[in-house]
N, C-alpha and C positions, 0 to 999 in steps of 0.2 A: 259400460266400458269406460275406463278412466282415460280421459283425453288430456290430462295434465302433463306438462313437459317432464321428461325424464331427468332425474337428479343423478349426477355422476361426480366422481372424485377424480381430479386430475393432479397427479403428483408432480411437484416441481422440485428440481434439485440443481443447485449451483455449485460449481467446482472451479476453484482457482488452480489451473494446471501449470502456469508458467508466469514469468514476469512480463511476457509480451507474446502476442500471437501475430504472425506475419500474414494478415488476411489478404494482402495484395496478391499473394501467390495462389490463393484459392480461386483460380479463374475457371476451373472446370465445373464448379457447382452452379446450380440454378437457384438463386436466392428467392425466398418468398418476400423478403424485405431486406433493406440494406443498413438501416440504423436502429438497432444493431443488425449485423448480418444474420439472417434467419434462414435455416435450411431444414428440409425434411430429413428425418432419420429412418434408415431401413428398419422395418418392423413396426413402424408407427411412431407418431410424436414428432416434435420439432426441437431443434437446438438453436440457441441464440448465442453468437460468438462476439466477444468484446476484445478489442485490441490490447487491453491491459492484462489479458491472460485468463479471463473468466469465460466459462461456458455454462449456460443455463438450459437445462432440459425440461421439457413439458411432455408428460405422458409417454416417457421412454422407459422401457424395461431395463433392468440392471445389465443384462448381457449385451443388449444393443448399445447401451451407454458406454460400456467398456470397449466395445468394438469401435465405436465412433471415436473415442479418445485415442485409441491406438492408431487409427488412421490419421488423426490430427497431429500426432507427435512430431512429424517432420516440420511442421509449421510453428512449433513451440520454441520460443527463444528463452533460454535459461529456465528449463522446466524445474518445477518444485519436486523435491523428493517426497514431501508429505503434503499433498494438496489440501487446501482448506475446502470444507464442504458445508453447505447450508441447505436444509430441506424444508419444504412447506407443502402442506396438503391444500389443494384448491377444490372447494366444493362448488360445482356449477349448479345453481338452483335459481331459476328465473322467478320463482315465487317468494324468494326471501330477500330482504334488503342487503345491499352490499355492506360487508364489514368483516371484522376479525373477532374470533374468540379462541378458546383453548383447542378446539377441534380443527381450526385452520382458517383459511380465507374464503369467504363466501362471495361469489361473483354471479351476477345474473346471466352473464354470457362469457364464453372463453374465446372471444374474437382476438385477432392478432394484436391490435393496439393495446388492449388490456394486458395481454401477456407481456408485451414489450415494457409496460410500466413495471410490472412485477419483476421481470428479468433485470431491469435497471437497478432496482432496489437490492435484489439478492446478489447480483454481481458485485455491487459496491460494498455490500456487507461482508462478503468473503474476502475482498481485497483489504478492507479495514482490519479484519481479523488477522490476516497474515502480517500486515504492517504493524499492528499492535504488538504481536509477538516479537517482531524484529526490534521494535523500539524498547520493549521490556528487556530484551537481551542486551541491547546497547546500553541501556540505563544501568544494568547490573555490572557492566564492564567499566563504566565511567564513575560510578558511585564510589568505589574504593579509592580512586585517585582523588576525588573531592574530599573524602574523609581524611586522607593523609595530608592534604593541604590544610584542612581545618586543625588537625592535631599538631602538625609540626611547622606549618607555614611554608612548606615546600612540597610541590607536587612531583610525582614520579611519572614515568612513561616516556617513551621515545617520541621524537618528532614525527616519525612515520606512523606510529600507532595513533597519535592524536589527530593527525591529518586524515587518517583512515576513518575515524569516528565522524569527523566533519563531513567527509565525502559521503559516508553512508546516510547521514541525515539529509543532505541535499538530494540524494537519490530517492529516498523515501518521499520527500516533498514533491519531487518531480513526478513520481508514479501516482501519488494520490491526488495532487492538485492539478498537475499538468496533463498527464496522459489519461487518467481516469475521470478527471473533472468531477470529483466526488461532490462538490458543493453545487453543481449545476443540475438543472432538471433535464429529463430525457427530451429528445427532439420531438417525439410524438405529441407532446403536450401543446406544441404550437399549432398542430392540426386538430387535435381533439381536446379542446379545453374542458369538456365534460369529464375528463379523466383526472382533472386536477385534484379532486377530493380523494380519489383512490390513492394517488401519489402521496398526498399529505398524510393519509392514514398510515400507509406503509412506512413512510419516512419517519414518522413519530414512533411507530412500533419498533423499528430496528435502530432507532436513535442515531441515525447517520450524522446529523448535525452535531449532536453532543459528542459523539465518538471522534469525529473529525476535529472538533475544537480541542478535546482532551489530547488527541494525538499531536496537534500542532503545539500545544503548551509543553508537552514532554519533549518534543523535538527542539523547541526553543531553549528549554532548560539544559538539555544535553549539549546542544550546540554552544551555549554560553559557557558551560563548564569546560568543554574541550578547548574552546578558543582561549579562555582564561589560562588554562594550564599550558597551552601552546605559547601564549605570550610570556608567561613566567619562565618557560624553558628557554625561549629566545633571549629574554632579559638576563637570565642567569649566564647564558653563554656569552652575551655581550659584555657582561660585567667581568667574566673570566678573561676575555680578550683584553679588556681595559687594564686589568691587573697585570697581564703579561706585558703589555706595553709599558706600564709604569715600572715594572721590574727591569725591563730592558733599558729604560732610560736611566734608572738608578745605577745599573751595572756600568753603563757607558760613562756616567758621571764619575763613578768610583775609579774606573780605568783611566779616565782623563786626569783626575787628580793624582792618581798614582804616578802617571807619566810625568806630570809637572813636578811632583815631589822628587822623583828619581833624577830628573835633569837638574833640579836645583841643588842637588848634592853631588 
């Protein structure tokens, strides 16, 4: 009789469902863990919820996943019309070294702390994917304005439009750096330092650091472009006002001279 531990596959699936999840209102659930909030899913498996809008499922069937997300909808702030999704097959094999290959992630054990590390990476990956798409869209909108500035020396676009671009950039920075803390390690590593290597492997595989840096560079470029165009627009308006003032002064001088000429005759 073969007494070797059973090898099983645990599907993991991360979904970015909204810009924020109001987890404070989920008071009726009994959590398995709180950082991130981890709950059991009806039908088997667990879900880990992140306040920046991501949900990571482990061992949850598609129908149960859809049902869970439907129940979660009232707690989703600014839900996404097209959620970002990231999937990963986890092979639990106590007899094989921990690591990644084309077939998936091999883990010696599917204990909760290990899954928390995996969930942290997957959740931040889907967030970066959504923000990358938003930045690409913003870049496409700002680029023609910069090209017009290069060709003719004058930018176009309204004050409101350019201010909206700057506001969108600040919002993306707040969600990735502030709320999601993409550059930070998960809290579980403070308690389980032995999981540091797993985190580093996954972080390198999903290139979170490189993607975050590239995102920040694009945000900086878009922000500088929008701010430059906004400054030019303000300067142009200031110059126009100055010309109006000069014209009014000249008109006033002409009228004064005219009155003096008429009185002299």
